[in-house]
PDB file with SEQRES, HELIX, SHEET and CRYST1 records, atoms N, CA, C and O in Angstrom:
SEQRES   1 A   55  MET ALA LYS LEU ILE ALA LEU TYR LYS HIS PRO GLU ASP          
SEQRES   2 A   55  LYS ALA ALA PHE ASP GLU HIS TYR PHE ASN VAL HIS ALA          
SEQRES   3 A   55  PRO ILE THR GLU LYS ILE PRO GLY LEU LYS GLU MET LYS          
SEQRES   4 A   55  VAL THR LYS LEU GLN VAL ARG GLN TRP GLU LYS ILE HIS          
SEQRES   5 A   55  LEU THR ILE                                                  
HELIX    1 AA1 LYS A   14  HIS A   20  1                                   7    
HELIX    2 AA2 TYR A   21  HIS A   25  3                                   5    
HELIX    3 AA3 ALA A   26  THR A   29  1                                   4    
HELIX    4 AA4 ARG A   46  TRP A   48  5                                   3    
SHEET    1 AA1 2 ALA A   6  LYS A   9  0                                        
SHEET    2 AA1 2 ILE A  51  THR A  54 -1                                        
CRYST1    1.000    1.000    1.000  90.00  90.00  90.00 P 1           1          
ATOM      1  N   MET A   1      -5.693 -19.803   2.662  1.00  0.00           N  
ATOM      2  CA  MET A   1      -5.150 -18.484   2.893  1.00  0.00           C  
ATOM      3  C   MET A   1      -5.235 -17.690   1.590  1.00  0.00           C  
ATOM      4  O   MET A   1      -4.990 -18.218   0.506  1.00  0.00           O  
ATOM      5  N   ALA A   2      -5.577 -16.442   1.717  1.00  0.00           N  
ATOM      6  CA  ALA A   2      -5.648 -15.544   0.564  1.00  0.00           C  
ATOM      7  C   ALA A   2      -4.654 -14.410   0.760  1.00  0.00           C  
ATOM      8  O   ALA A   2      -4.384 -13.992   1.885  1.00  0.00           O  
ATOM      9  N   LYS A   3      -4.113 -13.917  -0.352  1.00  0.00           N  
ATOM     10  CA  LYS A   3      -3.214 -12.764  -0.308  1.00  0.00           C  
ATOM     11  C   LYS A   3      -3.753 -11.710  -1.257  1.00  0.00           C  
ATOM     12  O   LYS A   3      -4.303 -12.030  -2.310  1.00  0.00           O  
ATOM     13  N   LEU A   4      -3.592 -10.472  -0.882  1.00  0.00           N  
ATOM     14  CA  LEU A   4      -3.991  -9.360  -1.732  1.00  0.00           C  
ATOM     15  C   LEU A   4      -2.754  -8.524  -2.014  1.00  0.00           C  
ATOM     16  O   LEU A   4      -2.034  -8.131  -1.097  1.00  0.00           O  
ATOM     17  N   ILE A   5      -2.519  -8.258  -3.275  1.00  0.00           N  
ATOM     18  CA  ILE A   5      -1.408  -7.401  -3.679  1.00  0.00           C  
ATOM     19  C   ILE A   5      -2.009  -6.232  -4.444  1.00  0.00           C  
ATOM     20  O   ILE A   5      -2.774  -6.430  -5.388  1.00  0.00           O  
ATOM     21  N   ALA A   6      -1.669  -5.027  -4.042  1.00  0.00           N  
ATOM     22  CA  ALA A   6      -2.185  -3.828  -4.701  1.00  0.00           C  
ATOM     23  C   ALA A   6      -1.029  -3.066  -5.330  1.00  0.00           C  
ATOM     24  O   ALA A   6      -0.017  -2.808  -4.678  1.00  0.00           O  
ATOM     25  N   LEU A   7      -1.183  -2.713  -6.584  1.00  0.00           N  
ATOM     26  CA  LEU A   7      -0.200  -1.899  -7.297  1.00  0.00           C  
ATOM     27  C   LEU A   7      -0.844  -0.557  -7.606  1.00  0.00           C  
ATOM     28  O   LEU A   7      -1.979  -0.500  -8.080  1.00  0.00           O  
ATOM     29  N   TYR A   8      -0.134   0.500  -7.344  1.00  0.00           N  
ATOM     30  CA  TYR A   8      -0.653   1.837  -7.585  1.00  0.00           C  
ATOM     31  C   TYR A   8       0.253   2.573  -8.562  1.00  0.00           C  
ATOM     32  O   TYR A   8       1.469   2.379  -8.564  1.00  0.00           O  
ATOM     33  N   LYS A   9      -0.348   3.416  -9.389  1.00  0.00           N  
ATOM     34  CA  LYS A   9       0.447   4.267 -10.272  1.00  0.00           C  
ATOM     35  C   LYS A   9       1.209   5.261  -9.416  1.00  0.00           C  
ATOM     36  O   LYS A   9       0.827   5.544  -8.280  1.00  0.00           O  
ATOM     37  N   HIS A  10       2.275   5.779  -9.965  1.00  0.00           N  
ATOM     38  CA  HIS A  10       3.120   6.752  -9.275  1.00  0.00           C  
ATOM     39  C   HIS A  10       2.284   7.985  -8.921  1.00  0.00           C  
ATOM     40  O   HIS A  10       1.786   8.668  -9.816  1.00  0.00           O  
ATOM     41  N   PRO A  11       2.126   8.276  -7.634  1.00  0.00           N  
ATOM     42  CA  PRO A  11       1.328   9.444  -7.250  1.00  0.00           C  
ATOM     43  C   PRO A  11       2.109  10.739  -7.478  1.00  0.00           C  
ATOM     44  O   PRO A  11       3.337  10.766  -7.389  1.00  0.00           O  
ATOM     45  N   GLU A  12       1.380  11.793  -7.770  1.00  0.00           N  
ATOM     46  CA  GLU A  12       2.045  13.084  -7.947  1.00  0.00           C  
ATOM     47  C   GLU A  12       2.648  13.556  -6.627  1.00  0.00           C  
ATOM     48  O   GLU A  12       3.727  14.148  -6.606  1.00  0.00           O  
ATOM     49  N   ASP A  13       1.948  13.290  -5.531  1.00  0.00           N  
ATOM     50  CA  ASP A  13       2.418  13.703  -4.209  1.00  0.00           C  
ATOM     51  C   ASP A  13       2.560  12.453  -3.339  1.00  0.00           C  
ATOM     52  O   ASP A  13       1.589  11.988  -2.741  1.00  0.00           O  
ATOM     53  N   LYS A  14       3.776  11.918  -3.277  1.00  0.00           N  
ATOM     54  CA  LYS A  14       4.013  10.676  -2.534  1.00  0.00           C  
ATOM     55  C   LYS A  14       3.671  10.814  -1.055  1.00  0.00           C  
ATOM     56  O   LYS A  14       3.112   9.893  -0.460  1.00  0.00           O  
ATOM     57  N   ALA A  15       4.000  11.950  -0.462  1.00  0.00           N  
ATOM     58  CA  ALA A  15       3.730  12.156   0.966  1.00  0.00           C  
ATOM     59  C   ALA A  15       2.229  12.146   1.241  1.00  0.00           C  
ATOM     60  O   ALA A  15       1.785  11.554   2.225  1.00  0.00           O  
ATOM     61  N   ALA A  16       1.451  12.790   0.390  1.00  0.00           N  
ATOM     62  CA  ALA A  16      -0.007  12.818   0.567  1.00  0.00           C  
ATOM     63  C   ALA A  16      -0.590  11.417   0.366  1.00  0.00           C  
ATOM     64  O   ALA A  16      -1.499  11.007   1.088  1.00  0.00           O  
ATOM     65  N   PHE A  17      -0.067  10.697  -0.609  1.00  0.00           N  
ATOM     66  CA  PHE A  17      -0.525   9.318  -0.843  1.00  0.00           C  
ATOM     67  C   PHE A  17      -0.271   8.468   0.395  1.00  0.00           C  
ATOM     68  O   PHE A  17      -1.171   7.775   0.868  1.00  0.00           O  
ATOM     69  N   ASP A  18       0.945   8.517   0.920  1.00  0.00           N  
ATOM     70  CA  ASP A  18       1.297   7.715   2.098  1.00  0.00           C  
ATOM     71  C   ASP A  18       0.453   8.107   3.310  1.00  0.00           C  
ATOM     72  O   ASP A  18      -0.026   7.243   4.044  1.00  0.00           O  
ATOM     73  N   GLU A  19       0.276   9.397   3.514  1.00  0.00           N  
ATOM     74  CA  GLU A  19      -0.519   9.865   4.652  1.00  0.00           C  
ATOM     75  C   GLU A  19      -1.937   9.298   4.555  1.00  0.00           C  
ATOM     76  O   GLU A  19      -2.468   8.778   5.537  1.00  0.00           O  
ATOM     77  N   HIS A  20      -2.539   9.397   3.393  1.00  0.00           N  
ATOM     78  CA  HIS A  20      -3.901   8.893   3.208  1.00  0.00           C  
ATOM     79  C   HIS A  20      -3.938   7.375   3.343  1.00  0.00           C  
ATOM     80  O   HIS A  20      -4.818   6.830   4.011  1.00  0.00           O  
ATOM     81  N   TYR A  21      -2.997   6.699   2.719  1.00  0.00           N  
ATOM     82  CA  TYR A  21      -2.988   5.233   2.755  1.00  0.00           C  
ATOM     83  C   TYR A  21      -2.848   4.714   4.184  1.00  0.00           C  
ATOM     84  O   TYR A  21      -3.615   3.852   4.612  1.00  0.00           O  
ATOM     85  N   PHE A  22      -1.875   5.235   4.915  1.00  0.00           N  
ATOM     86  CA  PHE A  22      -1.602   4.718   6.256  1.00  0.00           C  
ATOM     87  C   PHE A  22      -2.594   5.207   7.315  1.00  0.00           C  
ATOM     88  O   PHE A  22      -2.779   4.539   8.332  1.00  0.00           O  
ATOM     89  N   ASN A  23      -3.227   6.350   7.096  1.00  0.00           N  
ATOM     90  CA  ASN A  23      -4.164   6.868   8.087  1.00  0.00           C  
ATOM     91  C   ASN A  23      -5.630   6.569   7.778  1.00  0.00           C  
ATOM     92  O   ASN A  23      -6.483   6.689   8.657  1.00  0.00           O  
ATOM     93  N   VAL A  24      -5.926   6.182   6.542  1.00  0.00           N  
ATOM     94  CA  VAL A  24      -7.309   5.871   6.167  1.00  0.00           C  
ATOM     95  C   VAL A  24      -7.457   4.393   5.815  1.00  0.00           C  
ATOM     96  O   VAL A  24      -8.253   3.685   6.432  1.00  0.00           O  
ATOM     97  N   HIS A  25      -6.703   3.931   4.836  1.00  0.00           N  
ATOM     98  CA  HIS A  25      -6.872   2.561   4.347  1.00  0.00           C  
ATOM     99  C   HIS A  25      -6.301   1.497   5.286  1.00  0.00           C  
ATOM    100  O   HIS A  25      -6.953   0.486   5.544  1.00  0.00           O  
ATOM    101  N   ALA A  26      -5.111   1.715   5.786  1.00  0.00           N  
ATOM    102  CA  ALA A  26      -4.483   0.712   6.654  1.00  0.00           C  
ATOM    103  C   ALA A  26      -5.321   0.406   7.899  1.00  0.00           C  
ATOM    104  O   ALA A  26      -5.463  -0.767   8.244  1.00  0.00           O  
ATOM    105  N   PRO A  27      -5.881   1.403   8.586  1.00  0.00           N  
ATOM    106  CA  PRO A  27      -6.690   1.092   9.766  1.00  0.00           C  
ATOM    107  C   PRO A  27      -7.928   0.243   9.443  1.00  0.00           C  
ATOM    108  O   PRO A  27      -8.413  -0.496  10.300  1.00  0.00           O  
ATOM    109  N   ILE A  28      -8.428   0.348   8.233  1.00  0.00           N  
ATOM    110  CA  ILE A  28      -9.598  -0.453   7.842  1.00  0.00           C  
ATOM    111  C   ILE A  28      -9.264  -1.941   7.899  1.00  0.00           C  
ATOM    112  O   ILE A  28     -10.131  -2.761   8.200  1.00  0.00           O  
ATOM    113  N   THR A  29      -8.014  -2.290   7.611  1.00  0.00           N  
ATOM    114  CA  THR A  29      -7.640  -3.707   7.611  1.00  0.00           C  
ATOM    115  C   THR A  29      -7.767  -4.329   9.001  1.00  0.00           C  
ATOM    116  O   THR A  29      -7.923  -5.544   9.122  1.00  0.00           O  
ATOM    117  N   GLU A  30      -7.701  -3.517  10.039  1.00  0.00           N  
ATOM    118  CA  GLU A  30      -7.845  -4.033  11.406  1.00  0.00           C  
ATOM    119  C   GLU A  30      -9.235  -4.614  11.650  1.00  0.00           C  
ATOM    120  O   GLU A  30      -9.439  -5.374  12.596  1.00  0.00           O  
ATOM    121  N   LYS A  31     -10.185  -4.254  10.794  1.00  0.00           N  
ATOM    122  CA  LYS A  31     -11.561  -4.726  10.949  1.00  0.00           C  
ATOM    123  C   LYS A  31     -11.823  -6.024  10.174  1.00  0.00           C  
ATOM    124  O   LYS A  31     -12.924  -6.569  10.250  1.00  0.00           O  
ATOM    125  N   ILE A  32     -10.846  -6.517   9.444  1.00  0.00           N  
ATOM    126  CA  ILE A  32     -11.027  -7.740   8.655  1.00  0.00           C  
ATOM    127  C   ILE A  32     -10.941  -8.946   9.583  1.00  0.00           C  
ATOM    128  O   ILE A  32      -9.896  -9.187  10.188  1.00  0.00           O  
ATOM    129  N   PRO A  33     -12.032  -9.708   9.700  1.00  0.00           N  
ATOM    130  CA  PRO A  33     -12.022 -10.871  10.590  1.00  0.00           C  
ATOM    131  C   PRO A  33     -10.974 -11.903  10.164  1.00  0.00           C  
ATOM    132  O   PRO A  33     -10.878 -12.246   8.985  1.00  0.00           O  
ATOM    133  N   GLY A  34     -10.205 -12.385  11.108  1.00  0.00           N  
ATOM    134  CA  GLY A  34      -9.224 -13.428  10.842  1.00  0.00           C  
ATOM    135  C   GLY A  34      -7.922 -12.963  10.220  1.00  0.00           C  
ATOM    136  O   GLY A  34      -7.032 -13.778   9.976  1.00  0.00           O  
ATOM    137  N   LEU A  35      -7.792 -11.678   9.960  1.00  0.00           N  
ATOM    138  CA  LEU A  35      -6.550 -11.176   9.365  1.00  0.00           C  
ATOM    139  C   LEU A  35      -5.403 -11.382  10.347  1.00  0.00           C  
ATOM    140  O   LEU A  35      -5.472 -10.945  11.496  1.00  0.00           O  
ATOM    141  N   LYS A  36      -4.363 -12.041   9.892  1.00  0.00           N  
ATOM    142  CA  LYS A  36      -3.219 -12.318  10.759  1.00  0.00           C  
ATOM    143  C   LYS A  36      -2.129 -11.268  10.620  1.00  0.00           C  
ATOM    144  O   LYS A  36      -1.401 -10.993  11.574  1.00  0.00           O  
ATOM    145  N   GLU A  37      -2.016 -10.686   9.442  1.00  0.00           N  
ATOM    146  CA  GLU A  37      -0.923  -9.736   9.220  1.00  0.00           C  
ATOM    147  C   GLU A  37      -1.272  -8.801   8.071  1.00  0.00           C  
ATOM    148  O   GLU A  37      -1.875  -9.211   7.079  1.00  0.00           O  
ATOM    149  N   MET A  38      -0.889  -7.555   8.219  1.00  0.00           N  
ATOM    150  CA  MET A  38      -0.988  -6.579   7.139  1.00  0.00           C  
ATOM    151  C   MET A  38       0.401  -6.013   6.965  1.00  0.00           C  
ATOM    152  O   MET A  38       0.951  -5.400   7.880  1.00  0.00           O  
ATOM    153  N   LYS A  39       0.968  -6.217   5.794  1.00  0.00           N  
ATOM    154  CA  LYS A  39       2.352  -5.815   5.550  1.00  0.00           C  
ATOM    155  C   LYS A  39       2.390  -4.868   4.351  1.00  0.00           C  
ATOM    156  O   LYS A  39       1.709  -5.092   3.350  1.00  0.00           O  
ATOM    157  N   VAL A  40       3.179  -3.829   4.461  1.00  0.00           N  
ATOM    158  CA  VAL A  40       3.341  -2.876   3.372  1.00  0.00           C  
ATOM    159  C   VAL A  40       4.809  -2.869   2.959  1.00  0.00           C  
ATOM    160  O   VAL A  40       5.702  -2.721   3.793  1.00  0.00           O  
ATOM    161  N   THR A  41       5.039  -3.029   1.679  1.00  0.00           N  
ATOM    162  CA  THR A  41       6.389  -2.985   1.128  1.00  0.00           C  
ATOM    163  C   THR A  41       6.415  -1.943   0.024  1.00  0.00           C  
ATOM    164  O   THR A  41       5.570  -1.960  -0.872  1.00  0.00           O  
ATOM    165  N   LYS A  42       7.370  -1.050   0.085  1.00  0.00           N  
ATOM    166  CA  LYS A  42       7.497  -0.028  -0.951  1.00  0.00           C  
ATOM    167  C   LYS A  42       8.747  -0.319  -1.762  1.00  0.00           C  
ATOM    168  O   LYS A  42       9.833  -0.511  -1.215  1.00  0.00           O  
ATOM    169  N   LEU A  43       8.575  -0.347  -3.056  1.00  0.00           N  
ATOM    170  CA  LEU A  43       9.707  -0.566  -3.954  1.00  0.00           C  
ATOM    171  C   LEU A  43      10.031   0.728  -4.669  1.00  0.00           C  
ATOM    172  O   LEU A  43       9.144   1.442  -5.138  1.00  0.00           O  
ATOM    173  N   GLN A  44      11.292   1.010  -4.742  1.00  0.00           N  
ATOM    174  CA  GLN A  44      11.730   2.161  -5.512  1.00  0.00           C  
ATOM    175  C   GLN A  44      12.787   1.662  -6.485  1.00  0.00           C  
ATOM    176  O   GLN A  44      13.967   1.544  -6.156  1.00  0.00           O  
ATOM    177  N   VAL A  45      12.328   1.378  -7.678  1.00  0.00           N  
ATOM    178  CA  VAL A  45      13.197   0.846  -8.718  1.00  0.00           C  
ATOM    179  C   VAL A  45      13.179   1.822  -9.884  1.00  0.00           C  
ATOM    180  O   VAL A  45      12.109   2.207 -10.355  1.00  0.00           O  
ATOM    181  N   ARG A  46      14.324   2.213 -10.342  1.00  0.00           N  
ATOM    182  CA  ARG A  46      14.391   3.207 -11.417  1.00  0.00           C  
ATOM    183  C   ARG A  46      13.589   2.804 -12.649  1.00  0.00           C  
ATOM    184  O   ARG A  46      12.942   3.649 -13.267  1.00  0.00           O  
ATOM    185  N   GLN A  47      13.622   1.536 -13.009  1.00  0.00           N  
ATOM    186  CA  GLN A  47      12.888   1.097 -14.189  1.00  0.00           C  
ATOM    187  C   GLN A  47      11.388   1.269 -13.997  1.00  0.00           C  
ATOM    188  O   GLN A  47      10.648   1.407 -14.971  1.00  0.00           O  
ATOM    189  N   TRP A  48      10.940   1.263 -12.760  1.00  0.00           N  
ATOM    190  CA  TRP A  48       9.518   1.334 -12.454  1.00  0.00           C  
ATOM    191  C   TRP A  48       9.157   2.676 -11.847  1.00  0.00           C  
ATOM    192  O   TRP A  48       8.254   2.741 -11.013  1.00  0.00           O  
ATOM    193  N   GLU A  49       9.821   3.736 -12.231  1.00  0.00           N  
ATOM    194  CA  GLU A  49       9.611   5.037 -11.612  1.00  0.00           C  
ATOM    195  C   GLU A  49       8.145   5.432 -11.556  1.00  0.00           C  
ATOM    196  O   GLU A  49       7.736   6.139 -10.636  1.00  0.00           O  
ATOM    197  N   LYS A  50       7.367   5.002 -12.496  1.00  0.00           N  
ATOM    198  CA  LYS A  50       5.967   5.410 -12.547  1.00  0.00           C  
ATOM    199  C   LYS A  50       5.069   4.511 -11.703  1.00  0.00           C  
ATOM    200  O   LYS A  50       3.856   4.718 -11.666  1.00  0.00           O  
ATOM    201  N   ILE A  51       5.639   3.520 -11.028  1.00  0.00           N  
ATOM    202  CA  ILE A  51       4.839   2.617 -10.206  1.00  0.00           C  
ATOM    203  C   ILE A  51       5.139   2.839  -8.740  1.00  0.00           C  
ATOM    204  O   ILE A  51       6.299   2.829  -8.327  1.00  0.00           O  
ATOM    205  N   HIS A  52       4.110   3.035  -7.965  1.00  0.00           N  
ATOM    206  CA  HIS A  52       4.217   3.169  -6.495  1.00  0.00           C  
ATOM    207  C   HIS A  52       3.599   1.888  -5.957  1.00  0.00           C  
ATOM    208  O   HIS A  52       2.378   1.733  -5.994  1.00  0.00           O  
ATOM    209  N   LEU A  53       4.402   0.985  -5.468  1.00  0.00           N  
ATOM    210  CA  LEU A  53       3.948  -0.339  -5.095  1.00  0.00           C  
ATOM    211  C   LEU A  53       3.730  -0.431  -3.594  1.00  0.00           C  
ATOM    212  O   LEU A  53       4.611  -0.117  -2.794  1.00  0.00           O  
ATOM    213  N   THR A  54       2.547  -0.863  -3.243  1.00  0.00           N  
ATOM    214  CA  THR A  54       2.234  -1.104  -1.846  1.00  0.00           C  
ATOM    215  C   THR A  54       1.679  -2.502  -1.747  1.00  0.00           C  
ATOM    216  O   THR A  54       0.687  -2.837  -2.395  1.00  0.00           O  
ATOM    217  N   ILE A  55       2.323  -3.319  -0.933  1.00  0.00           N  
ATOM    218  CA  ILE A  55       1.882  -4.702  -0.782  1.00  0.00           C  
ATOM    219  C   ILE A  55       1.495  -4.918   0.660  1.00  0.00           C  
ATOM    220  O   ILE A  55       1.087  -6.018   1.032  1.00  0.00           O  
TER     221      ILE A  55                                                      
END                                                                             
């Protein structure tokens, strides 16, 4: 089993980032053969304000 974790810098426009991520990138994962699950977790931690984390 393989896992992919992606970390993104804090976007200037969070809403635009989410719209693009969920409407463009997320649907692409449906084409990955054998993929059992695609999970997205967003962390909002004050110490990491400049990091927009999507897992």
